[in-house]
N, C-alpha and C positions, 0 to 999 in steps of 0.2 A: 435247210434250216436245222442246225444242230442244237441239241440240248445240253451236251457236255463234251469235253475233250476226250475223256476216257471213262469207260464203264467197266467194272469188274463185278462178276456175280458167280455164284456156284450153286450146285444142286447135289444132294447126297444120293448115291445109288442104293436106295433102300428097297428096290423092287421095281415093278412096272409103274411108271408115273401114272397118277390118277388125275381126276378133274381138278382137285385142289392145286396140284403142281402146275397144271396148265394155266388155270386162272390166276394163280398167285405169282408165278414166275415166268413160265415158258412163253406165254402170250406176250408179256412185256419184253422179254428178250428179243422176240422176233421183231417187234416194233422198234426197239432201241437200236438194233443193228442197221436199220435204215436211217436213223437220225444222228448217230454219233460218229465221230472221227475214228475212234479206237475202241473196240469192244472185245473184252476177254471173258469167256465163259469157261467154267471148270466143272468137271465131274469130281466132286469132293470125296473121293474114296477114303482118304485117311480120317475124315470126320465120322465115318461109319464104323470105326474100330472101337467105339465106346461099348458095343455089345459084341460078344463072341460070334463069329461067323465062319462057316466053312469056306476055305479059299475058293472052291469051285462055285459056290453060291455067290460070293462077292464078285468073281470074274463075270458071271452071267448077269448079275445086276448092273454092272458097269456097262456091259454090251447092250442090255435092254434099255437102260436110261439113255445112252448115246443114240441108239436107233430111234427112240421115241422123240427126242428133241430135234433130231434131224428131220424126222417125218413131220413134225409140227411146223417146220419152216426155218430152223436155224441153218444158215448158209455159211459153210466154212470159207467161202470167198469174201464174205462180208464181216467175219469175226474170227477171232483166234479161239478155237475150242481145244481144251487140253484136259488131261487127267492129272489131278493134283499130285499123285505120288510119282509121276514120271518127270 
């Protein structure tokens, strides 16, 4: 039973994801990857350029965010997960 043909959503890599990220987005992402035909999720790193960041910190935030959403149940076999700037 599908809810949509295609879903696209993104998350900014602002640091370690917190409970608000989980309840507001990640939990829904996990559920949607089971219900939709095509699911695209993005680490929206270019959206984090509104504030100055050290390149090393941004790289670590991208890795931390990616690891956290994978640990929460995002399955790359069921969705397309990509970094915005690549």
